[in-house]
N, C-alpha and C positions, 0 to 999 in steps of 0.2 A: 684698533687702539684709539683712545681719545687724547685730547691735548694734555689733560692732566688726569691721572687716575683718581676716581672719586674716593674720598676717605670717609664718606658717610655724613651724618648730621652732627654738627657741633652744638652741644648744650652748654651755655655759660651759666654756671650755678654759683650763687653768691653766698649761700648759707647751707649747712648740712640738711636742714629740714625743708628747704625750698627746692626740691627736686622736680623733675618733669612729670612724675606721676602718670596721669592718663595720656599725656602727650607722648611720653616715652613708650608706653604700651602700644599706641597706634603706630608709631614709627617702626617699632620692631615687628609688629604684625604685618607691615607692608614690606618687610624684608630689608629694611634700612639699618645699617650699622649706626649706633648712637655712641658718640664719644663725648664725655663730660669734662669740661674745663672747670675745675673746682677752685675758683679764685680765693675762696676762704682758706684753702689749704696751700696757697702759693703757686698754683698752676699758672703759667704765663698765658696771656691772651694772645692768640695768633695775630700776626701783623696783617694778614690778608685772608680772604675767603677762598684762596686757590684750593681746588680739590673738594670743596664742600658742596654737598647736595642741598643743604639748608643750614640756617643759623637760627637757634632758639635761645633767647635770653630771658632768664627767669627773674623772680622777684627778690626782695631783700629789704632790710631796714635803712639802707643808705639813701642819700639824697641825690637824685639825678642831676641836680643843679649845682652841686658843690662837692668836688673831690676831696676837699680838706676835711670833710666830716666823715672820716673813716672809710673813704672810697678811693683807694689808690689806683684802681684799675679803670676808673671812669674814662680817662682820655683814651686809653687803648681800646676800650669797648666802643666808644663813639667812633673812633677811626675805623674799626672793623665793621660796624654797622653802616657807615657811609660807603665803604668799599663794597659791601654786600648790596646796598641799594643801587649803586652805580652799575654793578654787574648783573642786576636782576636776580640775585640769589634769593630764593624764598626765605623770608624772615618771619618769625613769630616772637613777639615780645609780650611778656606777662608782668603786670604790675610795674615794678621798677623797670623791667625790660621794655614795657610799652612806653614809659616816660623817656627812656634813653632813645628809643626808636624815633619818637617825636622830635627830640632835640637833634638827633643826627640828620633828620630830614628838614631842619630849619625851624622847628617849633620851639616851645619853651616849657620847661618843667618848673614848678613852683610849689610852695607850701599850700595846702588846702585850708579849709576852715574847721579843721578838727578831724579826728579819726572816724572812719567809716568801717565798722567791723561787724561781721555777722551775716546772716542770710537776709538779703533784701532784693527787691525787684529791679530789673532793668527793662527798658522798652527798646525794641529794635526800631530802627528808622525806616522810612520808605526805601532807602537805598539797599537795605539788607538783603531782600530777596534776589537782587541782581548780583550780589557778591557770592562768589563760588563757595566760600566757607560757610556763610550764614544763610544759604538759600532756603533751608528747611526749618530755621528757628521760628518759634512762635512769636507773636507780637509782644508778649510779656513773659519774662523768665526770672525765676528766683535763683540767685547765684551767691557765692561766698565772696564778701568784700573784706579786705584787710589792708587798709592804706590810710595815710594822712596827707599825702602829697597828690598833686594833680598836674595837668599839662594843658597848654594851649596848643592846639593842633597846627601843623604847618600849612601853608597855602597848598591847595590841591589835594589835601587829605579828605577822605570820605568818611563821615561819621556813620557808624553802623549800629551803635547801641548807646543809650543815654539813661540818666535818671536825674531827678530834680536837683539833688545836692551836689553831685559831681557829674556834670553833663558829658564829659569825654570818657565813656566807658569802653567803647570798642571802635576801631577805625581801620581803614585800609589806606596804604600809600602805594600808588602805582598799581601794578597788577599782581604783585607777589609778596607784599609785606603787610602784616597785620599786627595790631596792638590790642591787647586785652587788659584793661585796668583791673578787672575782677579776676578771681581765681577759678576759671572754668575747668582747669586741670585737676581740681581737687577730688579726691576720693576719701573714704573714711580714714585711711592712714594719714593722708595729708592734714585733715582737720585735727586729728589727735596730735600730730607732730607740731603744727602751728600753735596749738593750745599749750603744749608742753614747753615750747621755746619762748612764748610770750604770755605767761600766765596772767599778768596784770591786764594786758589788753584783752585777753580772752574773757576775763571777769566782767568786762563791760557789755558782753553779749551772753547773759546767763544761760540761755538755752542752746548755745552754740553746738556743743557736743551731743546733748540729749536729742536734739532735733535733726542731727546730721543724717541719720539713716533714712528718715522720711523725706528730707529735702533731696538727698542724693538719689533716691528712688525715682523721683520726678525728673531730676536734672540729668541723670546719667545717659539716657538715650540721646538727648540733644548734645551733651558734651562729647559723647563718643562719635556722633555723626560729624561734628565740626572737625575733630582731630583726625578722623578717618579721611575726610576730604583733603585736609592739609597733607597728610602722609601720601595719599594717592597722587596729588599734584607734585609733591617733591619727587616721588619715585618715577613718575612719568617724564619729568623734566631733568633727571639727573645728568644725562650726557650733555644736554643743552646748557645746563647751569654751569658745569665744569668748564665747558668751552668758553662761555662768556666770562667766567671768573678769570680764566687764563689770559684772554686777550684784552679785556677792558683796561687794566693798568698799563698795558704795553702799547695801546693804540696810538697815543700822541707821538711816540718816538719810533713807531714802526717804519715809517718811510725813510727816516734818516739812518736807521739801523741797517737797512738793506738797500741803500741807495746805489751801491755798485751793481746790483742785479738788474737795473733798468734795461741796459742793452740786451741782456739775455732774454728778458721778457719780450722785447720787441722782436728779436730773432725768432722766438718761439711762436709768437702770434703770426708771423709771416708764413709759417709752415701750415697754417690753416687754409691758405689760399682763398681767402674771402674775396668777395666782389663788392663794388660800390652798390649801395642800396639794400644790402642784406641786413638781417637782424641777428644780433649775437649777444650772448650772455656770458659774463664772467661770474661763475658761481663760486661762492666763498671768496669774494673779491678783496676782502680786507680793506686796506686803505686805497684800493683802486689803482695799483701800479700798472696793471695791464690795460686799463680803460683808454688812455690816450693812444696806445698802439692799435687797439681794436677800432677806435674811431678813425684813425688814419686809413685803415684797411677798408672800412665800409663807406667812408666819406660822409659828407654833411647830410646826404639824403638817406643814409642808413640809420639803424636803431642800435644803440649800445646800452645794455643794462648791466648793472652790478648788484649781485645779491649777497648778503652776508647775514649771519645770525647775531652779530654783536653790534649794538647801536653805536658804541664808542668808535668802532672801526669805520662805520659809515659816516659818522661825524667828522672823523679825520679826513675821509675822502672828500666830503663836501667842502671842507676848509681848503682843499686843493682845487676847488672849482669843478669837481667831477659831478656829473649829473646822472640821472637814470638809475638811482639807487633804490634798492628794495631791501627791507628788513624781512628776511625769510629764511626758513629752514631749507637746506639744500635738498632734502628728501621730500619736501612738500611745497613746491614752488607755486606761487599764485599766478600761474600763466596757463593759457589755454593749450590744448593739444596741437602740436605741429606748428607752433608760432615761429620757432627760431630756425635760422640757417646754420648756426654754429654755437657751440658751448666750449668755453675755455675754463679749465680748472687747474689751479696751481696748488699742489701739496695738500689736496683735500681727501682724495679717495681713501687713503689709508688712515684717515682720522675720523671719518663719520662712523656712527655706531653700526650701520649696515651698508657696506659698500655696494652690494648687489642691488639694494633698494635705491641707492643714489644713482647708479648707472641706469636703472629702469626709469626713474623719474626724469633724468636728463634726456633719455630717448623719447619719453612721452611728449615733451615740449619741443622736440626737434622734428622738422619735416624730413621725409625720405630724401636721401642724398646730402643731408646736412652733416657737418663735421664736428667731432669731439676731439679736443686736444687736451691731454693730461700732461702736466709739466711740473718740473721742480728744478731749480738751479743747482741742485746737487744730485749726484747719482745715489742709488740705493745703498751701495757699500760705503760710500763716503758719509752718508747720513747715519748709518748704523754705527760706524766707528766713532763718529762725533758724539753719539749718545752712549758709547761704551757697551754696545751689544752686537751680537752676531745677526746676520740676516736669517730671518725665520722662514721655514718652509711654507708657512701659511700666509706669508706677506701677500696682500691682495695685488700688489704691483709687480710681483714676479710674473714673467710672461706665461708660465704654465698655469697660473691662477687667473691672470687678467684676461687672456684670450677667451677662455670659455665663459667667463663672467660677462664679457662684452657681447658675445654671441647670444647668450641667453637673454640679455637685456634688449637686443635688437640692433647691435652694432657689429661692424666688420673691421677688425684690426688691420690697418694698412701699413703701419710703420711702428717699430718698437726699438727704442734706443735707450740703453741703460749704460751711459758712459760714465767716466770718472767724475766729470764736473757738471753733468746734467742728466735728467731723466725726461724722456718724451715718448708719448704714445699717441698715435693719430688713428682715429676710427671714423667710419662713415655709417650713417644711419641707413639701415636697410628696411625693406617692406613697403 
């Protein structure tokens, strides 16, 4: 199980005609469920990105800089975008959506110098080939423009495509958020829908529909490549994304919420029987509650590391003065083989996508004779009851499942305790 069950990709759609088109087709082809929030029909904008594998925000005639101009959901959308950026949820903003993304990241949306409508060229920047989505785009590409507003990009944003009249045409923020001022998602149905919805604007580009077939013939392979890359990234990171989206808003208060568990963590760490000078990792360390106890066990001459997938959790740990922190996937640790003498893991095995892979990875980085301690301050039955469910026979922490999984991964189970108020399993690295 994961921390939050993925609910698919949310598409925020502001107008009936401004759907996801080629974006939606790519997401569905990758096996991702697409859920549309139709703000034009009164659908509420979610308060958080919890459970989302990605967020896509489409275009519309509203102004990203003024919610009073027929844009009542502006504040809610900006809040959702900020939360998605904080949690590293993949984001794609198109036209209005790109302007909102820029504002959410600290930039500014503003009126442009007139409407840009029709098929016109954009130029990719030197940064585009290094960007995962734009890696295969040509230096020049004719795309569909339909906007009159523009944006000043926030500090740290990477410009990926430009043109003389409206320089900010495509950009990236961080490693998982992209904005497209132009309508790369357009297919023939989109062009016809835009023209029908805005006939006066379409009239300013007389060959808009007549030339669509020829323009799209050239554009479609590049369009489909960009959105296939986005869909592949979203699908490959879905479990990671939902974990980060769950923990990011909780990170600041995590320590206070579970302050009473401190003595239990200290007692659990003592069961590892570590020695001074040894090297130990808290994998899935969260805010680092176990790190002080681990440091006390290995002494000043030992090495204590804490690895977590969520940057906000590591930031909370750093604020507590905890060091040796690694931003890392528990199943792909950036550590050499046999480095460690011990691995501590609290409440993680039954939440990673592949428990067997996690146990094998922890064995890889542990020297023979090293110790693995799996811990939770609640027993399995207590946790199941708290979440309103029964214990499942395939629970990876059930002894009948955990023992063979440990043996296959290279561990020998030496202690198993599933008590009312704690769970603890101790294993030794063999081989």
